[in-house]
C-alpha positions as a LaTeX table, in Angstrom:
\begin{tabular}{lrrr}
\hline
Residue & $x$ (\AA) & $y$ (\AA) & $z$ (\AA) \\
\hline
Met1 & $-14.58$ & $-7.09$ & $-6.24$ \\
Glu2 & $-13.85$ & $-5.91$ & $-9.81$ \\
Asp3 & $-10.24$ & $-6.91$ & $-9.77$ \\
Thr4 & $-9.23$ & $-5.79$ & $-13.21$ \\
Glu5 & $-11.00$ & $-2.44$ & $-13.07$ \\
Gln6 & $-9.84$ & $-1.27$ & $-9.61$ \\
Arg7 & $-6.41$ & $-2.74$ & $-9.16$ \\
Trp8 & $-3.68$ & $-0.14$ & $-8.69$ \\
Ser9 & $-0.13$ & $-0.19$ & $-9.93$ \\
Val10 & 2.80 & $-0.47$ & $-7.54$ \\
Glu11 & 3.76 & 3.12 & $-8.37$ \\
Gln12 & 0.37 & 4.33 & $-7.39$ \\
Val13 & 0.55 & 2.58 & $-3.97$ \\
Leu14 & 4.05 & 3.92 & $-3.17$ \\
Ala15 & 2.90 & 7.40 & $-4.05$ \\
Leu16 & 0.79 & 7.33 & $-0.87$ \\
Ala17 & 3.83 & 6.84 & 1.40 \\
Pro18 & 4.12 & 9.83 & 3.81 \\
Asp19 & 7.90 & 9.77 & 3.64 \\
Ala20 & 10.93 & 7.87 & 2.36 \\
Ala21 & 11.15 & 5.67 & 5.52 \\
Ser22 & 7.58 & 4.52 & 5.16 \\
His23 & 8.23 & 3.84 & 1.42 \\
Lys24 & 11.21 & 1.50 & 2.30 \\
Ala25 & 9.45 & $-0.15$ & 5.25 \\
Gly26 & 6.24 & $-0.85$ & 3.26 \\
Thr27 & 8.15 & $-2.30$ & 0.52 \\
Arg28 & 9.94 & $-4.70$ & 2.98 \\
Leu29 & 6.55 & $-5.88$ & 4.28 \\
Ala30 & 5.19 & $-6.60$ & 0.75 \\
Val31 & 5.98 & $-10.28$ & 1.01 \\
Pro32 & 3.49 & $-13.07$ & 1.88 \\
Gly33 & 5.46 & $-14.38$ & 4.92 \\
Pro34 & 4.14 & $-12.11$ & 7.73 \\
Trp35 & 0.56 & $-11.96$ & 6.41 \\
Ser36 & $-2.49$ & $-14.07$ & 7.26 \\
Gly37 & $-6.27$ & $-13.51$ & 7.08 \\
Thr38 & $-6.00$ & $-11.40$ & 4.03 \\
Gly39 & $-8.91$ & $-10.54$ & 1.86 \\
Thr40 & $-10.72$ & $-8.10$ & $-0.49$ \\
Ala41 & $-14.27$ & $-7.11$ & $-0.81$ \\
Gly42 & $-16.13$ & $-4.88$ & $-3.35$ \\
Pro43 & $-17.84$ & $-1.59$ & $-2.68$ \\
Ser44 & $-20.46$ & $-1.71$ & 0.08 \\
Gly45 & $-23.02$ & 0.35 & $-1.78$ \\
Asp46 & $-23.40$ & 2.72 & 1.24 \\
Gly47 & $-20.68$ & 5.16 & 0.31 \\
Gly48 & $-17.71$ & 2.94 & 1.12 \\
Gly49 & $-15.28$ & 1.59 & $-1.46$ \\
Ala50 & $-13.55$ & $-1.59$ & $-2.11$ \\
Val51 & $-11.63$ & $-2.75$ & 0.94 \\
Val52 & $-8.29$ & $-4.74$ & 1.31 \\
Trp53 & $-7.29$ & $-6.17$ & 4.75 \\
Gly54 & $-4.93$ & $-8.50$ & 6.49 \\
Leu55 & $-3.26$ & $-9.52$ & 9.70 \\
Cys56 & 0.55 & $-8.79$ & 9.86 \\
Ala57 & 2.83 & $-10.52$ & 12.36 \\
Gly58 & 4.92 & $-8.03$ & 14.36 \\
Ser59 & 7.09 & $-7.96$ & 17.33 \\
Gly60 & 4.16 & $-8.43$ & 19.71 \\
Gly61 & 2.05 & $-11.38$ & 20.49 \\
Lys62 & $-0.87$ & $-10.29$ & 18.43 \\
Pro63 & $-0.77$ & $-9.51$ & 14.71 \\
Tyr64 & $-1.54$ & $-6.04$ & 13.59 \\
Arg65 & $-4.95$ & $-5.64$ & 12.06 \\
Thr66 & $-4.72$ & $-3.55$ & 8.86 \\
Ala67 & $-7.43$ & $-2.45$ & 6.55 \\
Val68 & $-7.60$ & $-0.03$ & 3.58 \\
Asp69 & $-10.71$ & 1.59 & 2.04 \\
Leu70 & $-9.70$ & 2.25 & $-1.60$ \\
Ala71 & $-12.45$ & 4.90 & $-2.17$ \\
Gly72 & $-10.66$ & 7.35 & 0.19 \\
Pro73 & $-8.21$ & 6.02 & 0.39 \\
Ala74 & $-8.56$ & 5.61 & 4.12 \\
Phe75 & $-6.42$ & 3.49 & 6.47 \\
Asn76 & $-6.89$ & 1.73 & 9.67 \\
Cys77 & $-4.28$ & $-0.25$ & 11.57 \\
Ser78 & $-3.80$ & $-1.38$ & 15.17 \\
Cys79 & 0.00 & $-0.68$ & 15.13 \\
Pro80 & 1.24 & 2.34 & 17.22 \\
Ser81 & 2.52 & 4.25 & 14.21 \\
Arg82 & 1.51 & 7.85 & 13.85 \\
Lys83 & 2.08 & 7.80 & 10.10 \\
Phe84 & $-0.85$ & 7.42 & 7.71 \\
Pro85 & $-0.69$ & 5.24 & 5.86 \\
Cys86 & 1.62 & 3.10 & 8.00 \\
Lys87 & 4.10 & 0.58 & 6.63 \\
His88 & 1.53 & $-2.22$ & 7.19 \\
Ala89 & $-1.11$ & $-0.47$ & 5.06 \\
Leu90 & 1.49 & 0.07 & 2.31 \\
Gly91 & 2.56 & $-3.57$ & 2.53 \\
Val92 & $-0.85$ & $-5.14$ & 2.16 \\
Leu93 & $-1.70$ & $-2.70$ & $-0.67$ \\
Leu94 & 1.53 & $-3.69$ & $-2.51$ \\
Leu95 & 0.68 & $-7.35$ & $-2.14$ \\
Trp96 & $-2.83$ & $-6.74$ & $-3.57$ \\
Ala97 & $-1.47$ & $-4.56$ & $-6.46$ \\
Arg98 & 0.98 & $-7.41$ & $-7.35$ \\
Arg99 & $-1.75$ & $-10.11$ & $-6.92$ \\
Glu100 & 0.41 & $-11.73$ & $-4.26$ \\
Leu101 & $-1.99$ & $-11.85$ & $-1.31$ \\
Pro102 & $-1.15$ & $-15.25$ & 0.45 \\
Ala103 & $-3.05$ & $-18.09$ & $-1.24$ \\
Gly104 & $-5.64$ & $-19.79$ & 0.98 \\
Thr105 & $-6.03$ & $-16.91$ & 3.38 \\
His106 & $-8.66$ & $-14.90$ & 1.54 \\
Glu107 & $-11.87$ & $-14.32$ & 3.57 \\
Ala108 & $-15.19$ & $-14.67$ & 1.76 \\
Glu109 & $-16.68$ & $-11.80$ & 3.72 \\
Pro110 & $-14.87$ & $-9.05$ & 5.71 \\
Pro111 & $-14.24$ & $-10.08$ & 9.32 \\
Glu112 & $-16.10$ & $-8.35$ & 12.08 \\
Trp113 & $-13.32$ & $-5.85$ & 12.82 \\
Val114 & $-13.18$ & $-4.76$ & 9.19 \\
Ala115 & $-16.98$ & $-4.50$ & 8.97 \\
Gln116 & $-17.14$ & $-2.35$ & 12.13 \\
Trp117 & $-14.47$ & 0.07 & 10.86 \\
Cys118 & $-16.22$ & 0.41 & 7.57 \\
Ala119 & $-19.51$ & 1.11 & 9.32 \\
Lys120 & $-17.93$ & 3.83 & 11.48 \\
Arg121 & $-16.27$ & 5.39 & 8.52 \\
Thr122 & $-19.54$ & 5.52 & 6.59 \\
Ala123 & $-21.34$ & 7.13 & 9.52 \\
Ala124 & $-18.55$ & 9.69 & 9.86 \\
Val125 & $-18.83$ & 10.53 & 6.15 \\
Arg126 & $-22.50$ & 11.02 & 6.40 \\
Glu127 & $-22.28$ & 13.15 & 9.53 \\
Lys128 & $-19.63$ & 15.38 & 7.84 \\
Ala129 & $-21.92$ & 15.83 & 4.87 \\
Ala130 & $-24.92$ & 16.62 & 7.12 \\
Arg131 & $-22.92$ & 19.39 & 8.87 \\
Arg132 & $-21.81$ & 20.66 & 5.53 \\
Asp133 & $-25.38$ & 20.90 & 4.26 \\
Gly134 & $-26.95$ & 22.14 & 7.42 \\
Gly135 & $-24.25$ & 24.06 & 9.17 \\
Gly136 & $-23.71$ & 27.84 & 9.00 \\
Ala137 & $-21.14$ & 30.23 & 10.18 \\
Ala138 & $-20.95$ & 30.67 & 13.91 \\
Gly139 & $-23.06$ & 33.64 & 15.11 \\
Gly140 & $-24.97$ & 33.87 & 11.80 \\
Pro141 & $-24.42$ & 35.88 & 8.62 \\
Gln142 & $-24.08$ & 39.27 & 10.37 \\
Ala143 & $-21.34$ & 38.01 & 12.70 \\
Ala144 & $-19.55$ & 36.47 & 9.70 \\
Arg145 & $-19.71$ & 39.73 & 7.75 \\
Arg146 & $-18.24$ & 41.68 & 10.77 \\
Arg147 & $-15.35$ & 39.15 & 10.92 \\
Thr148 & $-14.79$ & 39.51 & 7.18 \\
Glu149 & $-14.65$ & 43.28 & 7.44 \\
Arg150 & $-12.24$ & 43.26 & 10.48 \\
Arg151 & $-9.96$ & 40.96 & 8.58 \\
Ala152 & $-10.07$ & 43.10 & 5.44 \\
Gln153 & $-9.03$ & 46.15 & 7.58 \\
Arg154 & $-6.03$ & 44.23 & 9.10 \\
Val155 & $-4.95$ & 42.87 & 5.63 \\
Ala156 & $-5.10$ & 46.44 & 4.23 \\
Ala157 & $-3.02$ & 47.73 & 7.04 \\
Gly158 & $-0.49$ & 44.98 & 6.45 \\
Ala159 & $-0.33$ & 46.01 & 2.78 \\
Val160 & 0.44 & 49.61 & 3.75 \\
Glu161 & 3.33 & 48.47 & 6.01 \\
Leu162 & 4.69 & 46.25 & 3.22 \\
Glu163 & 4.59 & 49.15 & 0.72 \\
Ala164 & 6.62 & 51.31 & 3.16 \\
Arg165 & 9.13 & 48.50 & 3.67 \\
Leu166 & 9.56 & 48.14 & $-0.12$ \\
Val167 & 10.12 & 51.83 & $-0.52$ \\
Asp168 & 12.85 & 51.78 & 2.21 \\
Gln169 & 14.64 & 48.84 & 0.50 \\
Leu170 & 14.64 & 50.51 & $-2.91$ \\
Arg171 & 15.91 & 53.84 & $-1.40$ \\
Gly172 & 18.70 & 52.10 & 0.26 \\
Gly173 & 19.62 & 50.08 & $-2.87$ \\
Leu174 & 19.37 & 46.34 & $-3.61$ \\
Ala175 & 22.71 & 45.75 & $-1.73$ \\
Thr176 & 20.88 & 46.45 & 1.48 \\
Gly177 & 18.78 & 43.37 & 0.69 \\
Arg178 & 21.91 & 41.31 & 1.11 \\
Glu179 & 22.42 & 42.57 & 4.59 \\
Asp180 & 18.80 & 42.34 & 5.66 \\
Gln181 & 17.79 & 38.87 & 4.85 \\
His182 & 16.34 & 38.07 & 8.26 \\
Gly183 & 14.39 & 41.34 & 8.35 \\
Trp184 & 11.99 & 39.89 & 5.75 \\
His185 & 11.14 & 37.02 & 8.20 \\
Gly186 & 10.00 & 39.62 & 10.68 \\
Val187 & 7.87 & 41.27 & 8.00 \\
Ala188 & 6.38 & 37.85 & 7.15 \\
Ala189 & 5.50 & 37.25 & 10.80 \\
Arg190 & 3.65 & 40.59 & 10.89 \\
Met191 & 1.80 & 39.74 & 7.73 \\
Val192 & 0.63 & 36.49 & 9.43 \\
Asp193 & $-0.62$ & 38.68 & 12.30 \\
Ala194 & $-2.46$ & 40.75 & 9.67 \\
Gln195 & $-4.19$ & 37.62 & 8.50 \\
Ala196 & $-2.61$ & 37.95 & 5.05 \\
Pro197 & $-0.79$ & 34.61 & 4.50 \\
Gly198 & $-0.22$ & 35.29 & 0.83 \\
Leu199 & 1.77 & 38.45 & 1.57 \\
Ala200 & 3.56 & 36.55 & 4.35 \\
Ala201 & 4.72 & 33.78 & 2.02 \\
Arg202 & 6.07 & 36.17 & $-0.61$ \\
Ala203 & 7.82 & 38.25 & 2.01 \\
Arg204 & 9.43 & 35.17 & 3.54 \\
Glu205 & 10.73 & 34.16 & 0.08 \\
Leu206 & 12.50 & 37.45 & $-0.36$ \\
Gly207 & 14.87 & 36.63 & 2.55 \\
Ala208 & 16.13 & 33.63 & 0.63 \\
Ile209 & 17.00 & 35.43 & $-2.63$ \\
Pro210 & 20.11 & 37.51 & $-1.71$ \\
Met211 & 23.31 & 35.75 & $-2.40$ \\
Ser212 & 21.48 & 32.73 & $-3.87$ \\
Gly213 & 23.26 & 32.99 & $-7.30$ \\
Gly214 & 24.97 & 35.45 & $-9.57$ \\
Asp215 & 21.67 & 36.88 & $-10.86$ \\
Trp216 & 20.17 & 37.42 & $-7.41$ \\
Pro217 & 19.79 & 41.22 & $-7.66$ \\
Ser218 & 17.60 & 41.03 & $-10.76$ \\
Arg219 & 15.45 & 38.26 & $-9.31$ \\
Leu220 & 15.11 & 40.22 & $-6.06$ \\
Leu221 & 13.94 & 43.33 & $-8.02$ \\
Glu222 & 11.42 & 41.18 & $-9.87$ \\
Glu223 & 9.99 & 39.87 & $-6.66$ \\
Tyr224 & 9.93 & 43.42 & $-5.16$ \\
Ala225 & 7.80 & 44.43 & $-8.24$ \\
Met226 & 5.38 & 41.46 & $-7.94$ \\
Leu227 & 4.87 & 42.00 & $-4.22$ \\
His228 & 4.31 & 45.78 & $-4.80$ \\
Leu229 & 1.69 & 44.95 & $-7.49$ \\
Leu230 & $-0.09$ & 42.62 & $-5.04$ \\
Ala231 & 0.04 & 45.23 & $-2.23$ \\
Arg232 & $-1.44$ & 47.90 & $-4.56$ \\
Gly233 & $-4.04$ & 45.42 & $-5.70$ \\
Cys234 & $-5.00$ & 44.85 & $-2.07$ \\
Leu235 & $-5.43$ & 48.57 & $-1.39$ \\
Ala236 & $-7.58$ & 49.08 & $-4.61$ \\
Leu237 & $-9.78$ & 45.88 & $-4.30$ \\
Asp238 & $-13.07$ & 47.77 & $-4.43$ \\
Ser239 & $-12.10$ & 49.37 & $-7.74$ \\
Leu240 & $-10.94$ & 46.16 & $-9.49$ \\
Pro241 & $-13.02$ & 44.12 & $-11.96$ \\
Gly242 & $-14.75$ & 41.23 & $-10.36$ \\
Pro243 & $-12.56$ & 38.41 & $-11.69$ \\
Leu244 & $-9.29$ & 40.37 & $-10.99$ \\
Ala245 & $-10.47$ & 41.26 & $-7.47$ \\
Asp246 & $-11.19$ & 37.55 & $-6.86$ \\
Thr247 & $-7.64$ & 36.69 & $-8.02$ \\
Val248 & $-6.07$ & 39.37 & $-5.73$ \\
Arg249 & $-8.08$ & 37.99 & $-2.71$ \\
Ala250 & $-6.88$ & 34.46 & $-3.45$ \\
Arg251 & $-3.28$ & 35.68 & $-3.69$ \\
Leu252 & $-3.62$ & 37.51 & $-0.42$ \\
Gly253 & $-4.77$ & 34.36 & 1.21 \\
Phe254 & $-8.60$ & 34.79 & 1.34 \\
Thr255 & $-10.01$ & 31.34 & 0.75 \\
Thr256 & $-13.54$ & 29.91 & 0.76 \\
Val257 & $-14.31$ & 26.97 & 3.01 \\
Gly258 & $-14.72$ & 23.84 & 0.89 \\
Ala259 & $-18.19$ & 23.11 & 2.39 \\
Glu260 & $-19.33$ & 26.59 & 1.22 \\
Leu261 & $-17.99$ & 26.01 & $-2.24$ \\
Leu262 & $-19.63$ & 22.65 & $-2.54$ \\
Ala263 & $-23.00$ & 24.09 & $-1.44$ \\
Gly264 & $-22.91$ & 26.18 & $-4.64$ \\
Pro265 & $-22.49$ & 25.12 & $-8.28$ \\
Thr266 & $-20.33$ & 22.06 & $-8.88$ \\
Leu267 & $-18.92$ & 20.51 & $-12.04$ \\
Arg268 & $-19.43$ & 16.79 & $-12.46$ \\
Asp269 & $-16.98$ & 15.07 & $-14.79$ \\
Ser270 & $-14.75$ & 12.08 & $-15.13$ \\
Trp271 & $-11.45$ & 13.48 & $-13.73$ \\
Leu272 & $-8.11$ & 12.02 & $-14.96$ \\
Val273 & $-5.61$ & 12.16 & $-12.13$ \\
Leu274 & $-2.57$ & 13.66 & $-13.90$ \\
Ala275 & $-0.16$ & 13.88 & $-10.98$ \\
Gln276 & 0.23 & 13.90 & $-7.22$ \\
Gln277 & 3.04 & 16.07 & $-5.77$ \\
Asp278 & 4.04 & 16.36 & $-2.01$ \\
Ser279 & 6.22 & 19.06 & $-0.64$ \\
Val280 & 7.38 & 19.36 & 3.00 \\
Asp281 & 7.73 & 22.72 & 4.83 \\
Gly282 & 8.78 & 22.05 & 8.42 \\
Ala283 & 6.29 & 19.62 & 9.95 \\
Met284 & 3.65 & 20.28 & 7.35 \\
Thr285 & 3.20 & 18.25 & 4.22 \\
Thr286 & 1.26 & 19.86 & 1.25 \\
Arg287 & $-0.16$ & 17.63 & $-1.39$ \\
Arg288 & $-1.01$ & 18.94 & $-4.78$ \\
Ile289 & $-3.24$ & 16.75 & $-7.02$ \\
Trp290 & $-3.60$ & 17.87 & $-10.61$ \\
Leu291 & $-6.78$ & 16.75 & $-12.47$ \\
Arg292 & $-8.29$ & 17.16 & $-15.95$ \\
Gly293 & $-11.97$ & 16.80 & $-16.89$ \\
Val294 & $-12.41$ & 14.23 & $-19.62$ \\
Arg295 & $-15.61$ & 15.76 & $-20.89$ \\
Ser296 & $-15.10$ & 19.42 & $-19.90$ \\
Gly297 & $-11.36$ & 19.55 & $-20.61$ \\
Arg298 & $-10.82$ & 21.81 & $-17.57$ \\
Ser299 & $-7.87$ & 21.55 & $-15.30$ \\
Ala300 & $-8.20$ & 21.49 & $-11.55$ \\
Leu301 & $-5.82$ & 21.52 & $-8.53$ \\
Leu302 & $-6.70$ & 19.92 & $-5.21$ \\
Leu303 & $-4.76$ & 21.00 & $-2.15$ \\
Ser304 & $-4.65$ & 18.98 & 1.07 \\
Phe305 & $-2.36$ & 19.11 & 4.12 \\
Gly306 & $-0.91$ & 16.74 & 6.69 \\
Ala307 & 1.09 & 17.28 & 9.87 \\
Ala308 & 3.17 & 15.27 & 12.40 \\
Gly309 & 3.86 & 12.25 & 10.21 \\
Arg310 & 0.34 & 12.02 & 8.68 \\
Ala311 & $-0.09$ & 11.98 & 4.93 \\
Pro312 & $-2.53$ & 14.52 & 3.61 \\
Glu313 & $-6.14$ & 13.34 & 3.70 \\
Val314 & $-6.81$ & 13.33 & 0.00 \\
Ala315 & $-4.96$ & 10.75 & $-2.07$ \\
Leu316 & $-5.81$ & 9.72 & $-5.60$ \\
Pro317 & $-4.04$ & 7.16 & $-7.74$ \\
Val318 & $-2.13$ & 8.80 & $-10.66$ \\
Gly319 & $-3.33$ & 7.68 & $-14.07$ \\
Arg320 & $-6.88$ & 6.69 & $-12.83$ \\
Ser321 & $-10.14$ & 8.50 & $-13.64$ \\
Leu322 & $-12.62$ & 9.42 & $-10.91$ \\
Glu323 & $-16.25$ & 10.37 & $-11.56$ \\
Ala324 & $-16.78$ & 13.26 & $-9.13$ \\
Glu325 & $-18.03$ & 16.70 & $-8.50$ \\
Leu326 & $-15.67$ & 19.62 & $-8.08$ \\
Ala327 & $-16.32$ & 23.21 & $-6.92$ \\
Tyr328 & $-13.86$ & 25.86 & $-8.04$ \\
His329 & $-12.52$ & 28.61 & $-5.84$ \\
Pro330 & $-13.36$ & 32.13 & $-7.23$ \\
Gly331 & $-10.71$ & 33.81 & $-9.38$ \\
Gly332 & $-10.02$ & 35.31 & $-12.79$ \\
Leu333 & $-8.50$ & 31.99 & $-13.68$ \\
Pro334 & $-10.28$ & 29.26 & $-11.64$ \\
Leu335 & $-7.96$ & 26.40 & $-10.98$ \\
Arg336 & $-7.90$ & 25.40 & $-7.36$ \\
Ala337 & $-10.99$ & 23.27 & $-6.51$ \\
Ala338 & $-12.65$ & 21.31 & $-3.73$ \\
Leu339 & $-13.43$ & 17.71 & $-4.12$ \\
Gly340 & $-17.08$ & 16.88 & $-3.55$ \\
Thr341 & $-19.25$ & 13.84 & $-4.05$ \\
Arg342 & $-17.56$ & 10.88 & $-5.72$ \\
His343 & $-19.67$ & 8.69 & $-7.98$ \\
Gly344 & $-17.79$ & 5.45 & $-7.83$ \\
Pro345 & $-14.11$ & 4.36 & $-7.23$ \\
Pro346 & $-11.27$ & 5.33 & $-9.54$ \\
Val347 & $-11.07$ & 3.31 & $-12.74$ \\
Pro348 & $-8.33$ & 2.91 & $-15.33$ \\
Gly349 & $-7.54$ & 6.16 & $-17.14$ \\
His350 & $-6.05$ & 6.96 & $-20.47$ \\
Thr351 & $-3.25$ & 8.97 & $-22.03$ \\
Pro352 & $-4.32$ & 12.61 & $-22.13$ \\
Gln353 & $-4.38$ & 14.61 & $-25.28$ \\
Gly354 & $-1.48$ & 17.13 & $-25.19$ \\
Val355 & $-0.31$ & 20.09 & $-27.13$ \\
Pro356 & 2.98 & 20.99 & $-28.79$ \\
Val357 & 5.58 & 23.25 & $-27.02$ \\
Gly358 & 4.57 & 26.42 & $-28.85$ \\
Glu359 & 0.88 & 26.10 & $-27.94$ \\
Ala360 & 1.82 & 25.33 & $-24.35$ \\
Leu361 & 3.80 & 28.57 & $-24.04$ \\
Ser362 & 0.96 & 30.58 & $-25.62$ \\
Gly363 & $-1.42$ & 29.11 & $-23.12$ \\
Tyr364 & 0.85 & 30.05 & $-20.25$ \\
Gly365 & 1.04 & 33.59 & $-21.52$ \\
Glu366 & $-2.66$ & 33.84 & $-21.62$ \\
Ala367 & $-2.86$ & 32.58 & $-18.07$ \\
Leu368 & $-0.41$ & 35.17 & $-16.88$ \\
Arg369 & $-2.73$ & 37.90 & $-18.35$ \\
Ala370 & $-5.40$ & 36.77 & $-15.96$ \\
Asp371 & $-3.18$ & 36.13 & $-12.98$ \\
Pro372 & 0.19 & 37.99 & $-13.03$ \\
Trp373 & 1.27 & 36.21 & $-9.76$ \\
Leu374 & 0.88 & 32.72 & $-11.30$ \\
Asp375 & 3.79 & 30.57 & $-10.29$ \\
Glu376 & 2.92 & 27.44 & $-12.35$ \\
Trp377 & 0.41 & 26.49 & $-15.01$ \\
Pro378 & $-0.63$ & 22.89 & $-15.78$ \\
Val379 & 0.08 & 21.60 & $-19.23$ \\
Val380 & 0.22 & 18.25 & $-21.11$ \\
Leu381 & 2.93 & 18.18 & $-23.74$ \\
Ser382 & 2.55 & 15.70 & $-26.61$ \\
Gly383 & 5.14 & 14.31 & $-28.91$ \\
Val384 & 8.15 & 15.69 & $-26.92$ \\
Val385 & 11.65 & 14.14 & $-26.48$ \\
Pro386 & 13.68 & 14.68 & $-23.28$ \\
Ile387 & 17.21 & 15.87 & $-24.21$ \\
Pro388 & 20.05 & 16.43 & $-21.69$ \\
Asp389 & 22.80 & 18.89 & $-22.69$ \\
Gln390 & 25.46 & 21.05 & $-21.11$ \\
Ser391 & 23.06 & 23.73 & $-20.12$ \\
Gly392 & 20.49 & 21.33 & $-18.62$ \\
Trp393 & 17.52 & 19.33 & $-19.74$ \\
Gln394 & 15.00 & 20.38 & $-22.30$ \\
Leu395 & 11.80 & 18.92 & $-23.89$ \\
Ala396 & 11.92 & 19.26 & $-27.58$ \\
Asp397 & 9.20 & 18.69 & $-30.27$ \\
Gly398 & 9.73 & 15.52 & $-32.16$ \\
Gln399 & 10.59 & 17.63 & $-35.30$ \\
Gly400 & 13.10 & 19.71 & $-33.28$ \\
Asp401 & 11.28 & 22.98 & $-34.14$ \\
Ser402 & 10.94 & 24.22 & $-30.57$ \\
Ala403 & 11.98 & 23.22 & $-27.09$ \\
Leu404 & 11.05 & 23.98 & $-23.50$ \\
Pro405 & 13.73 & 24.02 & $-20.80$ \\
Val406 & 13.30 & 22.02 & $-17.71$ \\
Asp407 & 13.18 & 24.06 & $-14.46$ \\
Pro408 & 16.83 & 24.05 & $-13.28$ \\
Arg409 & 15.68 & 23.15 & $-9.80$ \\
Arg410 & 14.78 & 19.69 & $-11.23$ \\
Leu411 & 18.23 & 19.05 & $-12.55$ \\
Gly412 & 19.90 & 15.89 & $-11.28$ \\
Arg413 & 16.55 & 14.40 & $-10.23$ \\
Pro414 & 16.15 & 10.67 & $-10.80$ \\
Gly415 & 12.81 & 11.39 & $-12.37$ \\
Leu416 & 14.43 & 13.12 & $-15.36$ \\
Trp417 & 16.42 & 9.99 & $-16.16$ \\
Arg418 & 13.27 & 7.87 & $-15.63$ \\
Leu419 & 11.58 & 10.15 & $-18.18$ \\
Ala420 & 14.43 & 9.61 & $-20.55$ \\
Ala421 & 14.27 & 5.80 & $-20.01$ \\
Val422 & 10.54 & 5.76 & $-20.73$ \\
Ser423 & 11.06 & 7.88 & $-23.92$ \\
Gly424 & 14.00 & 5.88 & $-25.28$ \\
Gly425 & 14.62 & 8.79 & $-27.57$ \\
His426 & 11.09 & 8.60 & $-29.01$ \\
Pro427 & 8.34 & 11.32 & $-28.49$ \\
Val428 & 6.24 & 10.81 & $-25.47$ \\
Thr429 & 3.39 & 12.56 & $-23.71$ \\
Val430 & 4.37 & 14.43 & $-20.48$ \\
Phe431 & 2.34 & 16.26 & $-17.91$ \\
Gly432 & 3.91 & 18.95 & $-15.80$ \\
Thr433 & 3.75 & 22.62 & $-14.84$ \\
Val434 & 5.26 & 25.55 & $-16.73$ \\
Gly435 & 6.56 & 28.69 & $-14.97$ \\
His436 & 8.98 & 31.43 & $-15.50$ \\
Arg437 & 12.00 & 29.20 & $-14.73$ \\
Gly438 & 10.85 & 26.50 & $-17.12$ \\
Phe439 & 8.85 & 23.28 & $-17.18$ \\
Thr440 & 8.60 & 20.79 & $-14.23$ \\
Pro441 & 7.81 & 17.23 & $-15.60$ \\
Leu442 & 5.59 & 15.27 & $-13.21$ \\
Thr443 & 4.08 & 12.34 & $-15.11$ \\
Thr444 & 4.66 & 10.51 & $-18.41$ \\
Trp445 & 2.78 & 7.72 & $-20.06$ \\
Ser446 & 4.44 & 4.41 & $-21.44$ \\
Ala447 & 2.81 & 2.02 & $-23.71$ \\
Gly448 & 3.31 & $-1.34$ & $-22.01$ \\
Asp449 & 1.53 & $-4.56$ & $-22.96$ \\
Gly450 & $-0.69$ & $-2.56$ & $-25.29$ \\
Ala451 & $-2.09$ & $-0.37$ & $-22.64$ \\
Ala452 & $-0.86$ & 3.12 & $-21.55$ \\
Gln453 & 0.59 & 3.29 & $-18.02$ \\
Ala454 & 1.14 & 6.49 & $-16.06$ \\
Val455 & 4.68 & 6.79 & $-14.73$ \\
Ala456 & 5.13 & 9.27 & $-11.88$ \\
Leu457 & 8.36 & 11.23 & $-12.13$ \\
\hline
\end{tabular}
């Protein structure tokens, strides 16, 4: 196994934890004591990646069998936990990342239980690829067209209802919004029934704005305007220019299945993993992975989801580069993408080239021209210094000519102090997203031991 090229950092391993409890439990197991029969093996050459495994003593008579395929990454453990990865997978990965796998217990070849799991995983990947390449929509293209037409009619009906609701709210005055917070949840439910999840999400957010701060009336009016614009775009889809129509469809919630995207044109590049960001909404975890193509310079956003204690399926180590193919979802500003064929495991990355604050703001403005409903836009800032003051945090150019405020929703987060510690008052490179409330820092790069290291915030 190429130890130097493929070894992850401790931060990259802990970023895979599905929740804080798993983070803590996995760290406790990252000691040699309970482990035996540990080992590593390089890529199999048949689609699998490098594998780390071990036996962890537990409360039962038999130790838990734990294996991790780094190419996925994918996890297998005989423990009863419903979390993926479980604490045992995190523990053995942490030992491997720290080069602390118990001495004298390494296997020369994977044991039979590891080899069988890897073989099943390879077969499943191949079967999925075959279905993607040979499968079609149920009932053929005509049935698919009819389903699309019926959904478009339901979404349009939902947009008409939403327009009427907005008119009623404005006629009654913004003060009625304070008294009708729960009514928007009912509207959101009807938008779900109309198969317009994009309209539903925005309607649901309206219910949380009243009485959420001194400036809530102005923010509510802004959101009314953006929702009205989206509804009008929905009702005028056929007359919109192609790229704008694609953007409206995406904002309404029309998506293309990843398999269909990957059957079309793809972009192969060495993709630097800029950040991995998890958010929890009820029982659902949404993972956002930000990438940048080393050769193309294009940005990409991968979305994956997990439920019931499961981490989302896609997980990539921050700071690494992955040679792979991506297919972009249609839109006036293509950003969201589907991950296709990977050509090798992640390898050490580099510090990305960034732009000054002024150029970042100009790029954000151009992006808004193509997509008025854009909530966030990825940007790498170079040569900025994090500065806390009475009004909040800001990232200032090294010369102090311009500064970008940090999104106030991030105030008080330990990550901001971690960023300040990495900076030490000196200019650093920071990746994050910029929106109308400011900048959200996600990753910075520190120069340690002569090599740049990605630090997740």
